[in-house]
mmCIF file of the N, C-alpha and C atoms, coordinates in Angstrom:
data_MODEL
# 
_entry.id   MODEL 
# 
loop_
_atom_site.group_PDB 
_atom_site.id 
_atom_site.type_symbol 
_atom_site.label_atom_id 
_atom_site.label_alt_id 
_atom_site.label_comp_id 
_atom_site.label_asym_id 
_atom_site.label_entity_id 
_atom_site.label_seq_id 
_atom_site.pdbx_PDB_ins_code 
_atom_site.Cartn_x 
_atom_site.Cartn_y 
_atom_site.Cartn_z 
_atom_site.occupancy 
_atom_site.B_iso_or_equiv 
_atom_site.pdbx_formal_charge 
_atom_site.auth_seq_id 
_atom_site.auth_comp_id 
_atom_site.auth_asym_id 
_atom_site.auth_atom_id 
_atom_site.pdbx_PDB_model_num 
ATOM 1   N N  . MET A 1 1  ? 0.855   -1.186 0.000   1.00 0.00 ? 1  MET A N  1 
ATOM 2   C CA . MET A 1 1  ? 0.000   0.000  0.000   1.00 0.00 ? 1  MET A CA 1 
ATOM 3   C C  . MET A 1 1  ? 0.896   1.243  0.000   1.00 0.00 ? 1  MET A C  1 
ATOM 4   N N  . ARG A 1 2  ? 0.478   2.225  -0.748  1.00 0.00 ? 2  ARG A N  1 
ATOM 5   C CA . ARG A 1 2  ? 1.181   3.503  -0.811  1.00 0.00 ? 2  ARG A CA 1 
ATOM 6   C C  . ARG A 1 2  ? 0.200   4.606  -0.445  1.00 0.00 ? 2  ARG A C  1 
ATOM 7   N N  . ILE A 1 3  ? 0.705   5.631  0.221   1.00 0.00 ? 3  ILE A N  1 
ATOM 8   C CA . ILE A 1 3  ? -0.127  6.781  0.570   1.00 0.00 ? 3  ILE A CA 1 
ATOM 9   C C  . ILE A 1 3  ? 0.298   7.952  -0.300  1.00 0.00 ? 3  ILE A C  1 
ATOM 10  N N  . TRP A 1 4  ? -0.684  8.551  -0.975  1.00 0.00 ? 4  TRP A N  1 
ATOM 11  C CA . TRP A 1 4  ? -0.459  9.721  -1.819  1.00 0.00 ? 4  TRP A CA 1 
ATOM 12  C C  . TRP A 1 4  ? -0.959  10.933 -1.046  1.00 0.00 ? 4  TRP A C  1 
ATOM 13  N N  . LYS A 1 5  ? -0.054  11.814 -0.669  1.00 0.00 ? 5  LYS A N  1 
ATOM 14  C CA . LYS A 1 5  ? -0.392  12.937 0.198   1.00 0.00 ? 5  LYS A CA 1 
ATOM 15  C C  . LYS A 1 5  ? -0.540  14.232 -0.591  1.00 0.00 ? 5  LYS A C  1 
ATOM 16  N N  . PHE A 1 6  ? -1.628  14.954 -0.307  1.00 0.00 ? 6  PHE A N  1 
ATOM 17  C CA . PHE A 1 6  ? -1.907  16.254 -0.899  1.00 0.00 ? 6  PHE A CA 1 
ATOM 18  C C  . PHE A 1 6  ? -2.189  17.249 0.213   1.00 0.00 ? 6  PHE A C  1 
ATOM 19  N N  . GLY A 1 7  ? -2.071  18.507 -0.084  1.00 0.00 ? 7  GLY A N  1 
ATOM 20  C CA . GLY A 1 7  ? -2.372  19.550 0.883   1.00 0.00 ? 7  GLY A CA 1 
ATOM 21  C C  . GLY A 1 7  ? -3.839  19.957 0.831   1.00 0.00 ? 7  GLY A C  1 
ATOM 22  N N  . ASP A 1 8  ? -4.104  21.186 1.197   1.00 0.00 ? 8  ASP A N  1 
ATOM 23  C CA . ASP A 1 8  ? -5.451  21.746 1.200   1.00 0.00 ? 8  ASP A CA 1 
ATOM 24  C C  . ASP A 1 8  ? -5.851  22.219 -0.202  1.00 0.00 ? 8  ASP A C  1 
ATOM 25  N N  . ASN A 1 9  ? -7.164  22.379 -0.388  1.00 0.00 ? 9  ASN A N  1 
ATOM 26  C CA . ASN A 1 9  ? -7.745  23.018 -1.577  1.00 0.00 ? 9  ASN A CA 1 
ATOM 27  C C  . ASN A 1 9  ? -7.385  22.352 -2.894  1.00 0.00 ? 9  ASN A C  1 
ATOM 28  N N  . VAL A 1 10 ? -7.520  21.045 -2.932  1.00 0.00 ? 10 VAL A N  1 
ATOM 29  C CA . VAL A 1 10 ? -7.331  20.303 -4.179  1.00 0.00 ? 10 VAL A CA 1 
ATOM 30  C C  . VAL A 1 10 ? -8.676  20.312 -4.893  1.00 0.00 ? 10 VAL A C  1 
ATOM 31  N N  . ASP A 1 11 ? -8.764  21.104 -5.959  1.00 0.00 ? 11 ASP A N  1 
ATOM 32  C CA . ASP A 1 11 ? -10.062 21.232 -6.628  1.00 0.00 ? 11 ASP A CA 1 
ATOM 33  C C  . ASP A 1 11 ? -10.268 20.136 -7.672  1.00 0.00 ? 11 ASP A C  1 
ATOM 34  N N  . THR A 1 12 ? -11.476 20.074 -8.195  1.00 0.00 ? 12 THR A N  1 
ATOM 35  C CA . THR A 1 12 ? -11.836 19.007 -9.125  1.00 0.00 ? 12 THR A CA 1 
ATOM 36  C C  . THR A 1 12 ? -11.017 19.044 -10.408 1.00 0.00 ? 12 THR A C  1 
ATOM 37  N N  . ASP A 1 13 ? -10.562 20.216 -10.832 1.00 0.00 ? 13 ASP A N  1 
ATOM 38  C CA . ASP A 1 13 ? -9.732  20.301 -12.041 1.00 0.00 ? 13 ASP A CA 1 
ATOM 39  C C  . ASP A 1 13 ? -8.351  19.707 -11.806 1.00 0.00 ? 13 ASP A C  1 
ATOM 40  N N  . GLN A 1 14 ? -7.897  19.677 -10.576 1.00 0.00 ? 14 GLN A N  1 
ATOM 41  C CA . GLN A 1 14 ? -6.624  19.026 -10.277 1.00 0.00 ? 14 GLN A CA 1 
ATOM 42  C C  . GLN A 1 14 ? -6.795  17.507 -10.216 1.00 0.00 ? 14 GLN A C  1 
ATOM 43  N N  . ILE A 1 15 ? -7.967  17.060 -9.799  1.00 0.00 ? 15 ILE A N  1 
ATOM 44  C CA . ILE A 1 15 ? -8.220  15.620 -9.703  1.00 0.00 ? 15 ILE A CA 1 
ATOM 45  C C  . ILE A 1 15 ? -8.369  15.012 -11.096 1.00 0.00 ? 15 ILE A C  1 
ATOM 46  N N  . ILE A 1 16 ? -9.256  15.560 -11.904 1.00 0.00 ? 16 ILE A N  1 
ATOM 47  C CA . ILE A 1 16 ? -9.403  15.160 -13.307 1.00 0.00 ? 16 ILE A CA 1 
ATOM 48  C C  . ILE A 1 16 ? -9.469  16.442 -14.131 1.00 0.00 ? 16 ILE A C  1 
ATOM 49  N N  . PRO A 1 17 ? -8.419  16.781 -14.867 1.00 0.00 ? 17 PRO A N  1 
ATOM 50  C CA . PRO A 1 17 ? -8.444  17.997 -15.678 1.00 0.00 ? 17 PRO A CA 1 
ATOM 51  C C  . PRO A 1 17 ? -9.615  17.982 -16.666 1.00 0.00 ? 17 PRO A C  1 
ATOM 52  N N  . ALA A 1 18 ? -10.229 19.131 -16.845 1.00 0.00 ? 18 ALA A N  1 
ATOM 53  C CA . ALA A 1 18 ? -11.457 19.262 -17.636 1.00 0.00 ? 18 ALA A CA 1 
ATOM 54  C C  . ALA A 1 18 ? -11.349 18.691 -19.047 1.00 0.00 ? 18 ALA A C  1 
ATOM 55  N N  . GLU A 1 19 ? -10.193 18.806 -19.676 1.00 0.00 ? 19 GLU A N  1 
ATOM 56  C CA . GLU A 1 19 ? -10.076 18.317 -21.053 1.00 0.00 ? 19 GLU A CA 1 
ATOM 57  C C  . GLU A 1 19 ? -10.220 16.799 -21.174 1.00 0.00 ? 19 GLU A C  1 
ATOM 58  N N  . TYR A 1 20 ? -10.147 16.089 -20.049 1.00 0.00 ? 20 TYR A N  1 
ATOM 59  C CA . TYR A 1 20 ? -10.311 14.636 -20.072 1.00 0.00 ? 20 TYR A CA 1 
ATOM 60  C C  . TYR A 1 20 ? -11.727 14.197 -19.691 1.00 0.00 ? 20 TYR A C  1 
ATOM 61  N N  . LEU A 1 21 ? -12.602 15.152 -19.438 1.00 0.00 ? 21 LEU A N  1 
ATOM 62  C CA . LEU A 1 21 ? -13.975 14.814 -19.035 1.00 0.00 ? 21 LEU A CA 1 
ATOM 63  C C  . LEU A 1 21 ? -14.886 14.598 -20.238 1.00 0.00 ? 21 LEU A C  1 
ATOM 64  N N  . THR A 1 22 ? -14.375 13.946 -21.230 1.00 0.00 ? 22 THR A N  1 
ATOM 65  C CA . THR A 1 22 ? -15.152 13.651 -22.442 1.00 0.00 ? 22 THR A CA 1 
ATOM 66  C C  . THR A 1 22 ? -15.714 12.237 -22.414 1.00 0.00 ? 22 THR A C  1 
ATOM 67  N N  . THR A 1 23 ? -15.524 11.546 -21.303 1.00 0.00 ? 23 THR A N  1 
ATOM 68  C CA . THR A 1 23 ? -15.997 10.175 -21.172 1.00 0.00 ? 23 THR A CA 1 
ATOM 69  C C  . THR A 1 23 ? -16.508 9.936  -19.756 1.00 0.00 ? 23 THR A C  1 
ATOM 70  N N  . GLY A 1 24 ? -17.326 8.937  -19.606 1.00 0.00 ? 24 GLY A N  1 
ATOM 71  C CA . GLY A 1 24 ? -17.778 8.520  -18.291 1.00 0.00 ? 24 GLY A CA 1 
ATOM 72  C C  . GLY A 1 24 ? -17.105 7.217  -17.881 1.00 0.00 ? 24 GLY A C  1 
ATOM 73  N N  . ASP A 1 25 ? -16.201 6.727  -18.727 1.00 0.00 ? 25 ASP A N  1 
ATOM 74  C CA . ASP A 1 25 ? -15.502 5.478  -18.481 1.00 0.00 ? 25 ASP A CA 1 
ATOM 75  C C  . ASP A 1 25 ? -14.474 5.672  -17.358 1.00 0.00 ? 25 ASP A C  1 
ATOM 76  N N  . ALA A 1 26 ? -14.676 4.995  -16.250 1.00 0.00 ? 26 ALA A N  1 
ATOM 77  C CA . ALA A 1 26 ? -13.821 5.169  -15.070 1.00 0.00 ? 26 ALA A CA 1 
ATOM 78  C C  . ALA A 1 26 ? -12.355 4.851  -15.351 1.00 0.00 ? 26 ALA A C  1 
ATOM 79  N N  . LYS A 1 27 ? -12.087 3.840  -16.146 1.00 0.00 ? 27 LYS A N  1 
ATOM 80  C CA . LYS A 1 27 ? -10.694 3.482  -16.450 1.00 0.00 ? 27 LYS A CA 1 
ATOM 81  C C  . LYS A 1 27 ? -10.008 4.573  -17.274 1.00 0.00 ? 27 LYS A C  1 
ATOM 82  N N  . LYS A 1 28 ? -10.739 5.151  -18.215 1.00 0.00 ? 28 LYS A N  1 
ATOM 83  C CA . LYS A 1 28 ? -10.163 6.241  -19.015 1.00 0.00 ? 28 LYS A CA 1 
ATOM 84  C C  . LYS A 1 28 ? -9.942  7.487  -18.162 1.00 0.00 ? 28 LYS A C  1 
ATOM 85  N N  . LEU A 1 29 ? -10.873 7.777  -17.270 1.00 0.00 ? 29 LEU A N  1 
ATOM 86  C CA . LEU A 1 29 ? -10.706 8.915  -16.374 1.00 0.00 ? 29 LEU A CA 1 
ATOM 87  C C  . LEU A 1 29 ? -9.516  8.687  -15.430 1.00 0.00 ? 29 LEU A C  1 
ATOM 88  N N  . ALA A 1 30 ? -9.406  7.491  -14.892 1.00 0.00 ? 30 ALA A N  1 
ATOM 89  C CA . ALA A 1 30 ? -8.315  7.175  -13.971 1.00 0.00 ? 30 ALA A CA 1 
ATOM 90  C C  . ALA A 1 30 ? -6.956  7.343  -14.630 1.00 0.00 ? 30 ALA A C  1 
ATOM 91  N N  . ALA A 1 31 ? -6.881  7.111  -15.914 1.00 0.00 ? 31 ALA A N  1 
ATOM 92  C CA . ALA A 1 31 ? -5.616  7.249  -16.636 1.00 0.00 ? 31 ALA A CA 1 
ATOM 93  C C  . ALA A 1 31 ? -5.105  8.688  -16.642 1.00 0.00 ? 31 ALA A C  1 
ATOM 94  N N  . HIS A 1 32 ? -5.985  9.646  -16.302 1.00 0.00 ? 32 HIS A N  1 
ATOM 95  C CA . HIS A 1 32 ? -5.603  11.062 -16.309 1.00 0.00 ? 32 HIS A CA 1 
ATOM 96  C C  . HIS A 1 32 ? -5.737  11.715 -14.931 1.00 0.00 ? 32 HIS A C  1 
ATOM 97  N N  . ALA A 1 33 ? -5.979  10.908 -13.907 1.00 0.00 ? 33 ALA A N  1 
ATOM 98  C CA . ALA A 1 33 ? -6.130  11.459 -12.557 1.00 0.00 ? 33 ALA A CA 1 
ATOM 99  C C  . ALA A 1 33 ? -4.864  12.186 -12.126 1.00 0.00 ? 33 ALA A C  1 
ATOM 100 N N  . PHE A 1 34 ? -5.029  13.402 -11.669 1.00 0.00 ? 34 PHE A N  1 
ATOM 101 C CA . PHE A 1 34 ? -3.931  14.241 -11.175 1.00 0.00 ? 34 PHE A CA 1 
ATOM 102 C C  . PHE A 1 34 ? -2.852  14.484 -12.233 1.00 0.00 ? 34 PHE A C  1 
ATOM 103 N N  . ALA A 1 35 ? -3.204  14.401 -13.507 1.00 0.00 ? 35 ALA A N  1 
ATOM 104 C CA . ALA A 1 35 ? -2.237  14.491 -14.607 1.00 0.00 ? 35 ALA A CA 1 
ATOM 105 C C  . ALA A 1 35 ? -1.380  15.746 -14.578 1.00 0.00 ? 35 ALA A C  1 
ATOM 106 N N  . LYS A 1 36 ? -1.943  16.846 -14.137 1.00 0.00 ? 36 LYS A N  1 
ATOM 107 C CA . LYS A 1 36 ? -1.183  18.095 -14.170 1.00 0.00 ? 36 LYS A CA 1 
ATOM 108 C C  . LYS A 1 36 ? -0.419  18.381 -12.887 1.00 0.00 ? 36 LYS A C  1 
ATOM 109 N N  . VAL A 1 37 ? -0.851  17.823 -11.774 1.00 0.00 ? 37 VAL A N  1 
ATOM 110 C CA . VAL A 1 37 ? -0.190  18.121 -10.498 1.00 0.00 ? 37 VAL A CA 1 
ATOM 111 C C  . VAL A 1 37 ? 0.704   16.986 -9.996  1.00 0.00 ? 37 VAL A C  1 
ATOM 112 N N  . ARG A 1 38 ? 0.378   15.762 -10.347 1.00 0.00 ? 38 ARG A N  1 
ATOM 113 C CA . ARG A 1 38 ? 1.186   14.597 -9.954  1.00 0.00 ? 38 ARG A CA 1 
ATOM 114 C C  . ARG A 1 38 ? 1.128   13.581 -11.091 1.00 0.00 ? 38 ARG A C  1 
ATOM 115 N N  . PRO A 1 39 ? 1.778   13.867 -12.215 1.00 0.00 ? 39 PRO A N  1 
ATOM 116 C CA . PRO A 1 39 ? 1.645   13.029 -13.410 1.00 0.00 ? 39 PRO A CA 1 
ATOM 117 C C  . PRO A 1 39 ? 2.070   11.572 -13.223 1.00 0.00 ? 39 PRO A C  1 
ATOM 118 N N  . GLU A 1 40 ? 2.807   11.274 -12.175 1.00 0.00 ? 40 GLU A N  1 
ATOM 119 C CA . GLU A 1 40 ? 3.235   9.898  -11.947 1.00 0.00 ? 40 GLU A CA 1 
ATOM 120 C C  . GLU A 1 40 ? 2.114   9.018  -11.392 1.00 0.00 ? 40 GLU A C  1 
ATOM 121 N N  . ILE A 1 41 ? 1.095   9.609  -10.821 1.00 0.00 ? 41 ILE A N  1 
ATOM 122 C CA . ILE A 1 41 ? 0.050   8.826  -10.158 1.00 0.00 ? 41 ILE A CA 1 
ATOM 123 C C  . ILE A 1 41 ? -0.636  7.822  -11.090 1.00 0.00 ? 41 ILE A C  1 
ATOM 124 N N  . PRO A 1 42 ? -1.128  8.205  -12.260 1.00 0.00 ? 42 PRO A N  1 
ATOM 125 C CA . PRO A 1 42 ? -1.817  7.206  -13.076 1.00 0.00 ? 42 PRO A CA 1 
ATOM 126 C C  . PRO A 1 42 ? -0.960  5.983  -13.419 1.00 0.00 ? 42 PRO A C  1 
ATOM 127 N N  . LYS A 1 43 ? 0.336   6.167  -13.514 1.00 0.00 ? 43 LYS A N  1 
ATOM 128 C CA . LYS A 1 43 ? 1.229   5.063  -13.861 1.00 0.00 ? 43 LYS A CA 1 
ATOM 129 C C  . LYS A 1 43 ? 1.621   4.222  -12.650 1.00 0.00 ? 43 LYS A C  1 
ATOM 130 N N  . GLU A 1 44 ? 1.676   4.851  -11.476 1.00 0.00 ? 44 GLU A N  1 
ATOM 131 C CA . GLU A 1 44 ? 2.214   4.174  -10.303 1.00 0.00 ? 44 GLU A CA 1 
ATOM 132 C C  . GLU A 1 44 ? 1.184   3.722  -9.273  1.00 0.00 ? 44 GLU A C  1 
ATOM 133 N N  . VAL A 1 45 ? -0.032  4.259  -9.319  1.00 0.00 ? 45 VAL A N  1 
ATOM 134 C CA . VAL A 1 45 ? -1.018  3.902  -8.302  1.00 0.00 ? 45 VAL A CA 1 
ATOM 135 C C  . VAL A 1 45 ? -1.438  2.436  -8.438  1.00 0.00 ? 45 VAL A C  1 
ATOM 136 N N  . LYS A 1 46 ? -1.639  1.817  -7.289  1.00 0.00 ? 46 LYS A N  1 
ATOM 137 C CA . LYS A 1 46 ? -2.049  0.413  -7.257  1.00 0.00 ? 46 LYS A CA 1 
ATOM 138 C C  . LYS A 1 46 ? -3.318  0.271  -6.423  1.00 0.00 ? 46 LYS A C  1 
ATOM 139 N N  . GLU A 1 47 ? -4.047  -0.798 -6.657  1.00 0.00 ? 47 GLU A N  1 
ATOM 140 C CA . GLU A 1 47 ? -5.233  -1.076 -5.863  1.00 0.00 ? 47 GLU A CA 1 
ATOM 141 C C  . GLU A 1 47 ? -4.825  -1.150 -4.393  1.00 0.00 ? 47 GLU A C  1 
ATOM 142 N N  . GLY A 1 48 ? -5.591  -0.490 -3.549  1.00 0.00 ? 48 GLY A N  1 
ATOM 143 C CA . GLY A 1 48 ? -5.310  -0.465 -2.124  1.00 0.00 ? 48 GLY A CA 1 
ATOM 144 C C  . GLY A 1 48 ? -4.559  0.777  -1.677  1.00 0.00 ? 48 GLY A C  1 
ATOM 145 N N  . ASP A 1 49 ? -4.032  1.568  -2.635  1.00 0.00 ? 49 ASP A N  1 
ATOM 146 C CA . ASP A 1 49 ? -3.383  2.833  -2.278  1.00 0.00 ? 49 ASP A CA 1 
ATOM 147 C C  . ASP A 1 49 ? -4.414  3.787  -1.693  1.00 0.00 ? 49 ASP A C  1 
ATOM 148 N N  . VAL A 1 50 ? -3.931  4.767  -0.945  1.00 0.00 ? 50 VAL A N  1 
ATOM 149 C CA . VAL A 1 50 ? -4.804  5.706  -0.252  1.00 0.00 ? 50 VAL A CA 1 
ATOM 150 C C  . VAL A 1 50 ? -4.382  7.128  -0.577  1.00 0.00 ? 50 VAL A C  1 
ATOM 151 N N  . ILE A 1 51 ? -5.378  8.011  -0.774  1.00 0.00 ? 51 ILE A N  1 
ATOM 152 C CA . ILE A 1 51 ? -5.125  9.437  -0.928  1.00 0.00 ? 51 ILE A CA 1 
ATOM 153 C C  . ILE A 1 51 ? -5.455  10.103 0.399   1.00 0.00 ? 51 ILE A C  1 
ATOM 154 N N  . VAL A 1 52 ? -4.522  10.910 0.888   1.00 0.00 ? 52 VAL A N  1 
ATOM 155 C CA . VAL A 1 52 ? -4.722  11.685 2.104   1.00 0.00 ? 52 VAL A CA 1 
ATOM 156 C C  . VAL A 1 52 ? -4.584  13.141 1.705   1.00 0.00 ? 52 VAL A C  1 
ATOM 157 N N  . ALA A 1 53 ? -5.566  13.950 2.077   1.00 0.00 ? 53 ALA A N  1 
ATOM 158 C CA . ALA A 1 53 ? -5.536  15.362 1.710   1.00 0.00 ? 53 ALA A CA 1 
ATOM 159 C C  . ALA A 1 53 ? -6.049  16.212 2.858   1.00 0.00 ? 53 ALA A C  1 
ATOM 160 N N  . GLY A 1 54 ? -5.737  17.488 2.766   1.00 0.00 ? 54 GLY A N  1 
ATOM 161 C CA . GLY A 1 54 ? -6.186  18.433 3.773   1.00 0.00 ? 54 GLY A CA 1 
ATOM 162 C C  . GLY A 1 54 ? -7.617  18.874 3.515   1.00 0.00 ? 54 GLY A C  1 
ATOM 163 N N  . GLU A 1 55 ? -7.909  20.074 3.975   1.00 0.00 ? 55 GLU A N  1 
ATOM 164 C CA . GLU A 1 55 ? -9.253  20.614 3.839   1.00 0.00 ? 55 GLU A CA 1 
ATOM 165 C C  . GLU A 1 55 ? -9.596  20.907 2.382   1.00 0.00 ? 55 GLU A C  1 
ATOM 166 N N  . ASN A 1 56 ? -10.871 20.832 2.072   1.00 0.00 ? 56 ASN A N  1 
ATOM 167 C CA . ASN A 1 56 ? -11.430 21.179 0.760   1.00 0.00 ? 56 ASN A CA 1 
ATOM 168 C C  . ASN A 1 56 ? -10.970 20.286 -0.377  1.00 0.00 ? 56 ASN A C  1 
ATOM 169 N N  . PHE A 1 57 ? -10.745 19.011 -0.110  1.00 0.00 ? 57 PHE A N  1 
ATOM 170 C CA . PHE A 1 57 ? -10.421 18.087 -1.183  1.00 0.00 ? 57 PHE A CA 1 
ATOM 171 C C  . PHE A 1 57 ? -11.651 17.914 -2.063  1.00 0.00 ? 57 PHE A C  1 
ATOM 172 N N  . GLY A 1 58 ? -11.490 18.114 -3.352  1.00 0.00 ? 58 GLY A N  1 
ATOM 173 C CA . GLY A 1 58 ? -12.614 18.003 -4.278  1.00 0.00 ? 58 GLY A CA 1 
ATOM 174 C C  . GLY A 1 58 ? -13.454 19.255 -4.352  1.00 0.00 ? 58 GLY A C  1 
ATOM 175 N N  . CYS A 1 59 ? -12.921 20.368 -3.846  1.00 0.00 ? 59 CYS A N  1 
ATOM 176 C CA . CYS A 1 59 ? -13.685 21.631 -3.889  1.00 0.00 ? 59 CYS A CA 1 
ATOM 177 C C  . CYS A 1 59 ? -13.748 22.136 -5.326  1.00 0.00 ? 59 CYS A C  1 
ATOM 178 N N  . ILE A 1 60 ? -14.721 22.953 -5.590  1.00 0.00 ? 60 ILE A N  1 
ATOM 179 C CA . ILE A 1 60 ? -14.906 23.489 -6.936  1.00 0.00 ? 60 ILE A CA 1 
ATOM 180 C C  . ILE A 1 60 ? -14.150 24.782 -7.093  1.00 0.00 ? 60 ILE A C  1 
# 
């Protein structure tokens, strides 16, 4: 298990950048998760990993 740590105020555009919201396919979306702020995540994340973040995670 790996823990991916983020700070406060991680908005939805950081989680999935808007240009990748052209599909509802979870696997395709996951391939671009955090692409602009932590580009290594889609390649390195494994099942069972955990995201830990501060306040306002997923804020608009």
